[in-house]
N, C-alpha and C positions, 0 to 999 in steps of 0.2 A: 887649091884648097883655101881660097880666101885669104891666103897669106897668114894663116894662124901660126905657122912655124917660123916664118921670117918676121912677122909683126909689121909688115909694110904699111904703116900708118894706122893699123888696127890693133890696139893693145889687147892682149889676152885678158888683162885685168878687166877691161871694159866689157868684154864678151862674157866673162864669168859673172860680173855683177848683173848683166842683162839676164842671164839664165836664172840667177837667184831671184830676180824680180819676177820673172815669169812663174817660177814655182810658187812664190808667195801669193801671186794673184790666183793661181789655180787653187791653192789651199783655201783661200778666202771665199772663192766662188762655191766650193762644195758645201 
């Protein structure tokens, strides 16, 4: 599961900010 639980080099914080950025882009496109 991409190491989301263990955080193996991939911080949940970075993942969360990525999701937020994607949502912002979607809202702007509409």
